[in-house]
N, C-alpha and C positions, 0 to 999 in steps of 0.2 A: 343268626349272630355277624356281624360285618367283617368282611374277608379284606375290606380296604378303606378306601376314603367315603366311600357309598354303601348306604344299607342295603341289601339286595332285596329286589322285588317280589311278587309271586311268580314272576316268569323268568328268574333267576337261572341261568343254564350257562355256566361258563365251559360246558364240554361242544356246545354248537361250533359247527365249522365255521361259518361266518363270521364268530364272534371272536375268533384267536387269529394269531400269527402263526399261519402254517408253514410250509416249505416255499412256496411261490413269494411269500412277504419277506421270507428271511434272505430269499435271493435279493428281492429288488432291496433290501437295506443295505445288505454287504455291498451290492454293486455301488450303490449311490455314497456310499462311506467310502469307496476307492476313490469314486470320481472326486469327492471331496477333498481326498486327501493328496491326489494328482493337481489338482487346481491349488490347493494352498502351496504347494511346491515350485509350481509355475509362476504365482505370485510372490512368493518368498525370493527366488532367483530374480525377477524383475524388480522388486525393491533393491537387491543386492547390486544389481547393474545400473541401477537410475543413477542419472547424473546430477538431478536437481533434487530438491528437498521435497517438493510436491509430490513429484512420481514417486519417491521412495514413499512418502506418506500414504498416498493412493494404493500404491502396492501393497506395504505391509497392512493396511485394512483390510484389504480383499483378501489377503492372506488369512489373516484372522477369521475372518467372516466364515471361510471354510473350514478352519481348522476347529472352531466351537461347532460347524453344524456336523464334520465327522464325528467329535464326540458324541454329539446327540443320536446319529445314527449308528454307530457302534452299540451304545447302549440299548438301543431299541433292538438292533440284530442279536443282542444276548439275552433279549426279553427281559429288560430291566426299564424301569423309569414309567411304570404303568399301573394303573388301578382298574377295578372292574366297574363298571356301570351297573344299574340296578336290576338291568338285564342278564348281566355275566360279561357285555361287549368290553373286550379292551380299550382303555382311553389313555393312550399314552402322554403324558402330562411333559417327557422328557422334549416331545418336538415343542411345547410350548416355551419351554426355559431356552432352548435354541431361538425362537422367532423373538424371545423379550432380550436378546441380547445381539444378535443379527442385525433385525429388520433396522434398531437406531444406528447402526453402523453404516448402512445401506443408506438411511436418509442423511446422514452426516458427509458421506462422498459426496451424494448429490446436490445437498445443498453447498458444500464447499464448491463444487465445480461452477457454480453460478454465482459464486461469491454472495449469498446472503448475509445476513447480520447473524451474528450470535444467537441473539434473543428469538428470532423465529425458528432457527435450527433447534433450540430447546423446546419451544412449544410445540414442533412436529413430532420430535421425540416423545414428549409425554403425550401428546395424542394417539401416538404410535404403541405406546406401552398399554393405553387406554383399550385399544382394539384387541390386544394379545391378551391382557388380563379378563377382558369381558367374553372373549373367546372360551378361555379354559373356564371361566366360571357357569357360561353357557353350556359346555360339555359335562361339567359335573353337575348340574341341575337334572333332579330326578323326575320332576314336574314339566311338561310340555311348557305351559306358561312361561315360567321363568327363563326356560332354555332359549325361547325367541326373544323375551326381552332382552336378554343380555345380547342376543345375536344383534338386533336393532341399535342397542347403545352403541356398539362394535361399528358398527355400519354407518351412524352418525359422526363418531369420531374420526372417520377417514374422509368425509366431505371436506373439512378444513385443511388436510394434508393435500387433497385432490385440488383444491383452489390454489395452495401455496406452490405445488409443484408446476402447473400448468398454466397460470396466470400469473401469479402475484410475483415469482421469482423470476420473470422475465424481463423487469428492469432493472436486473443488476448486471445482466449479461453485458458482454462484449463482442467485437467482432469476432474474435477467436472461438469463443465458449459457445456463443448462439445455437450453429448447428448441434454440436455434440451432446448440449444440454438438452434442445428440442429431442433429438432421438432418444435419448437415453431416460428423460423424465417420462415420456409416452410410453416407453419400453417398460418402464418399471410399474406405472399405473394400470398398462393392460394386464401385466401378469400378476399384481395385487387383487385387481376385480375378479380373479378367477379363485381366488382362496376361498371367499367366502361361500362362492355357491360348491366346490370341494366341500367345506364343512358343514354345509346343509345336508349334504347327501351322506355324510360321515358321522362324525362325533354328534352332531346335531340331528339328524333324521333317521341314521341307522337303515340307510338304503343300501350304500355300497358294503362290501364286505370289509374286514380289516385289511386283508390282504391287498386288496385293490385300492382301498384308501393308502396303504404306503406308497403303491406305486403312483397315484395320482398326486400326493405331495412330494415325493421323489424328483418328479419330472418338474415340477413349478418350482424346488429349491434349487435345483440343479440349474433351471432358466434365469432364477431371479438371483444366484448366487455366482456359479461357476461362469456361466455365459456373461452375465452382466459385467462381472470383474473383467473378462477376457476381451470383451468389446472396448470398456473403459481404458483397459491399459495397453492395449495392442493395436486397436484402431485409432483410437483419438488420443495416444499417446503425446503426439507432439504438441497439443491442446493444454494438459493439464499445467504446464507452468505459468499459463494465463490466467489460470482459475483463482478463487477467492479474491477476487476483484481489484487486484494489481498488477503489476507489469503494463499489460495493455495500454490502461489507460495512464500510466504515470510516466512510460517513456514513449515516444513517437517511433516509426519507421522500425520497429522490431524486427529483430533476426528472422529467418525461416526457418532456424533451426534452434530454438532454444535450449535444447539437449546441452549447449555448450556451458551453461552456467552452472557452475558448483554450488550456489548456495543463493537461490532465486528469491529469498528474504532480504538479501543485502543489496541487490541489483540496482536498487534506487539510489542508493548510496556511495555508489562506487562510481570511478570513470570507466567508461567501455571502451573496447577495443577500437582502435581507428575506424576498421573497416565495417564496424556494425552498422553505422549509419550513413546517410547522405548527408556529408557536412555543410557542402553547398545549400540543401535544404534546410538543414538547421540552422544556418545565419540566417536565411530568409525568414524563418519563425522566430528570431529572437534567443535562440535555445542553446546556441552553440557556446557562448562563454559560460554557462553553468557546467558544462563538462569540461570546458579548457580550465576552470578556476579549479576544478576538482583535481585535474591532472596536474596542475602547477604545484598545488599545495602537497600532492603525494610524491611530487619528484625532488630528489636532492638538490640543493642549491649548489650552485657553481662558486669557485673560489676566483 
């Protein structure tokens, strides 16, 4: 009789040490859950303290990513969210639910940093969803051939994402976002390239025990979520108001400290402080009049 989603095979052994989460695995899961909670709190504070809309947007997205991951790790630490494979090994579908929600949010962050159009972001998210779903179907497969066919399909879905992140999206960058985007995109790609290796040795190939499967994926998740978010928000914080493809391109001679703006969506429609730009240079470029007109229109008329 089946005890889960998969019918037990002749080698079904749910009591084997390597097929179960034991004390080391429980410790790995709880520690990771704690790191996700701490990171989510730090990102939430970052969002509440952020003085621009975009900083708040990136902060709250990173907080949401870590909150979702914390819930997934808590469920696994409580020994929930899993089924057993045909050989009795635990397969945690809670991890795939986590990835199905959080990895699109990571892509949304990096694509918004670049200023990529919405349709490309949507396509990347769809391809990412295919990667996660094929990984789950491969893990649930009883026969070896379907397992690796699903794995291959997931790897194929990753190739266009690789191209978009490292090559295509560079056309949307400006002088402020080029360096942060290059570092973060390579960072994310390198980390994500390790996930298929880990999957092949765990849910795919049963080579590594469940305990050390938790350790491997926990390290990757902390790097891809907590550290990625920290680098984005605290190292490249002053770059975020220049994301999404506007501000730097719309306004010349941008201030060195964009945090002074309270709503950067409206910055191109309002008159800037007098000391924000080099007025003489603006006059030479023929754009001073535009800002003077805006200022004149907003000022009260004298009697």
